[in-house]
C-alpha positions as CSV (number, residue, x, y, z in Angstrom):
1,F,111.8,90.9,58.8
2,S,113.8,93.7,60.2
3,Q,112.7,96.9,58.4
4,G,115.9,99.0,58.8
5,A,116.5,102.4,57.4
6,D,116.0,101.4,53.7
7,A,112.7,99.7,54.0
8,S,110.6,102.5,52.5
9,F,108.7,102.0,49.3
10,G,110.8,102.3,46.2
11,T,114.1,101.4,47.8
12,P,115.9,98.1,48.0
13,G,114.8,96.2,51.1
14,P,116.9,94.6,53.9
15,R,118.0,91.0,53.5
16,P,115.2,88.9,54.9
17,A,116.0,87.2,58.2
18,G,116.6,83.5,58.5
19,N,117.7,81.0,55.9
20,L,117.4,81.3,52.1
21,V,118.1,79.5,48.9
22,G,121.3,80.1,46.9
23,L,121.2,79.3,43.1
24,D,124.3,78.7,41.0
25,G,123.1,80.1,37.7
26,V,123.8,76.8,35.9
27,D,121.1,74.3,36.7
28,D,119.6,75.2,40.1
29,F,116.0,76.2,40.6
30,V,113.0,75.8,42.9
31,L,109.9,74.2,41.5
32,T,106.4,74.1,42.9
33,P,104.2,71.0,42.7
34,N,101.3,71.0,40.2
35,L,99.1,73.9,41.5
36,R,96.3,73.5,38.9
37,G,93.8,72.4,41.5
38,A,94.3,75.5,43.6
39,F,92.9,77.9,41.0
40,S,89.3,78.5,40.1
41,N,90.1,81.4,37.7
42,S,93.1,83.1,36.2
43,S,93.8,85.6,39.0
44,V,97.2,85.2,40.5
45,T,99.7,87.1,42.7
46,I,103.3,85.9,42.9
47,E,105.8,87.5,45.4
48,L,109.3,86.9,46.4
49,W,112.6,88.4,47.6
50,F,115.5,87.9,45.3
51,R,119.2,89.0,44.9
52,A,120.4,88.5,41.4
53,D,124.1,88.6,40.4
54,G,123.3,89.0,36.7
55,P,120.5,88.9,34.1
56,S,118.3,85.9,34.5
57,V,114.8,84.5,34.8
58,I,113.3,85.0,38.2
59,V,109.9,83.3,37.8
60,D,108.9,80.8,35.1
61,E,105.6,79.3,34.3
62,R,105.4,75.6,33.1
63,G,102.5,73.4,32.2
64,Q,104.5,70.3,32.8
65,L,107.8,69.3,34.5
66,P,110.8,71.3,33.2
67,S,112.4,68.2,31.6
68,I,109.3,67.8,29.3
69,P,108.6,70.3,26.5
70,G,105.2,71.9,26.2
71,W,103.7,75.0,27.8
72,Q,106.4,77.3,29.1
73,N,107.2,81.0,29.4
74,S,109.2,83.3,31.7
75,Q,107.0,85.6,33.7
76,M,109.6,87.7,35.6
77,E,113.1,88.5,34.4
78,I,115.9,90.9,35.3
79,L,117.7,92.2,32.2
80,V,121.3,93.2,31.6
81,S,120.4,96.8,32.4
82,G,118.8,95.8,35.7
83,Q,115.3,96.5,34.3
84,I,112.8,94.0,35.7
85,K,109.9,92.9,33.4
86,V,106.9,90.8,34.2
87,R,104.2,89.2,32.0
88,V,101.5,86.6,31.8
89,W,100.6,84.7,28.7
90,D,99.9,86.3,26.3
91,L,99.8,89.9,27.5
92,P,102.7,92.2,26.6
93,A,105.6,92.4,29.1
94,I,105.7,95.4,31.3
95,S,108.6,97.0,33.2
96,I,108.3,97.3,36.9
97,G,111.4,99.3,37.5
98,T,115.2,98.8,37.7
99,G,117.0,96.8,40.3
100,R,120.6,96.6,41.3
101,F,122.6,93.4,41.0
102,G,123.9,92.1,44.2
103,T,121.1,93.8,46.2
104,W,118.0,92.4,47.7
105,H,114.7,93.4,46.1
106,H,111.0,92.4,46.7
107,A,109.1,91.9,43.5
108,A,105.5,90.9,42.8
109,L,103.4,90.1,39.8
110,R,99.6,90.4,39.9
111,Y,96.9,89.6,37.4
112,S,93.2,90.1,38.0
113,S,90.7,88.0,36.0
114,E,88.0,90.5,37.0
115,S,89.7,93.6,35.6
116,G,92.0,91.9,33.1
117,L,94.8,94.0,34.4
118,L,98.5,92.9,34.8
119,Q,100.6,94.9,37.2
120,G,104.0,94.5,38.9
121,F,105.6,95.9,42.0
122,L,109.2,96.5,42.8
123,D,110.1,97.2,46.4
124,G,106.5,98.2,47.1
125,V,106.0,100.5,44.1
126,S,103.7,99.6,41.2
127,G,104.3,100.6,37.6
128,P,102.1,100.9,34.5
129,G,99.9,97.9,33.8
130,A,98.8,96.0,30.7
131,S,95.3,94.8,29.9
132,G,94.1,91.6,28.3
133,T,92.9,88.1,28.9
134,R,95.4,85.8,30.4
135,K,95.8,82.4,28.8
136,V,96.2,79.7,31.4
137,P,97.9,76.3,30.8
138,W,95.1,74.2,32.2
139,A,92.7,75.5,29.5
140,F,94.9,73.7,27.0
141,G,95.2,70.4,28.9
142,Y,98.3,71.3,31.0
143,G,99.0,71.5,34.7
144,L,100.6,74.6,36.4
145,Y,104.1,74.7,37.8
146,Y,106.2,77.7,38.8
147,G,110.0,77.5,38.6
148,F,112.0,80.1,40.5
149,G,115.4,80.8,39.0
150,L,114.6,78.4,36.2
151,G,116.0,79.3,32.8
152,D,113.7,79.1,29.7
153,T,114.0,79.3,26.0
154,A,110.6,81.2,25.9
155,H,112.1,84.3,27.5
156,L,112.1,88.0,27.4
157,A,115.8,88.7,27.2
158,I,118.6,86.1,27.9
159,G,116.5,83.5,29.6
160,G,119.3,82.1,31.8
161,F,119.1,80.4,35.2
162,L,119.4,82.8,38.2
163,R,122.7,83.2,39.9
164,G,122.0,84.6,43.3
165,Q,119.5,84.0,46.1
166,I,115.8,83.9,46.7
167,D,113.6,83.9,49.8
168,E,109.9,84.2,51.0
169,I,108.1,82.9,47.9
170,R,104.4,83.5,48.1
171,I,101.8,82.4,45.5
172,W,98.2,83.4,45.8
173,N,95.1,82.4,43.7
174,V,93.7,86.0,44.1
175,A,94.8,89.4,42.9
176,R,96.0,91.0,46.2
177,S,95.5,94.6,46.9
178,D,98.2,97.3,46.6
179,Q,98.1,97.8,50.3
180,D,98.5,94.1,51.2
181,I,101.4,93.7,48.8
182,R,103.2,96.7,50.1
183,Q,102.6,96.1,53.8
184,D,103.1,92.3,53.9
185,R,106.4,92.3,52.0
186,L,108.2,93.2,55.3
187,R,106.1,90.8,57.4
188,R,106.3,87.1,58.1
189,L,102.9,85.5,57.3
190,C,101.0,83.1,59.4
191,G,100.5,80.8,56.4
192,D,96.7,80.6,56.6
193,E,95.9,83.9,54.9
194,P,93.0,83.7,52.4
195,G,94.1,82.9,48.9
196,L,97.6,81.9,49.9
197,I,98.3,78.5,48.2
198,C,102.1,78.3,48.4
199,Y,104.4,79.8,51.0
200,W,108.1,79.0,51.3
201,R,110.2,80.6,53.9
202,F,113.2,78.3,53.4
203,D,114.0,78.4,57.1
204,E,114.4,74.6,57.3
205,T,117.9,73.3,57.7
206,G,119.4,70.4,55.8
207,T,121.3,69.4,52.7
208,R,120.3,69.2,49.0
209,A,120.2,65.7,47.5
């Protein structure tokens, strides 16, 4: 990424270089494969860059494919006010700050199974956390899928699909450190970093089927 003048912590970041994914706010989303086998405990870190044009779900957790009812809950949303909230099931949602519509932001959700602490980061700044035991879908016989921009009826606010753009999705099966989240948000990863189980740059070219 090119850092630019506004890349300091707590300010919206520059648009990531390269290609990205545009979502129409109607039925578009990005879905991971079943990641159940990549986790040995409930620790997780999810990071991405996003530009939202309105209130919507940014990250959604599913225990099955979206067309099938079952385990589902939004885990990162931007509200009408621009406030961004994160949660894991079934801890209380926490606010990680307020974003601006039409502006690129980096957001991260982190849960540590060791400490039982949920925290979020917006543009490199962490907010107050919440403590508790995360319930994971595989403990109830489900898989684990993450939908980005996927609307959900089990939501925090409106629950709609994301209209905007996303880039640099990173999913880790570890609770990353504050320093790693802050420093690496502006860096392109190698792809073999410890704990990194899903890394989508979206730099490939092509057309959607």
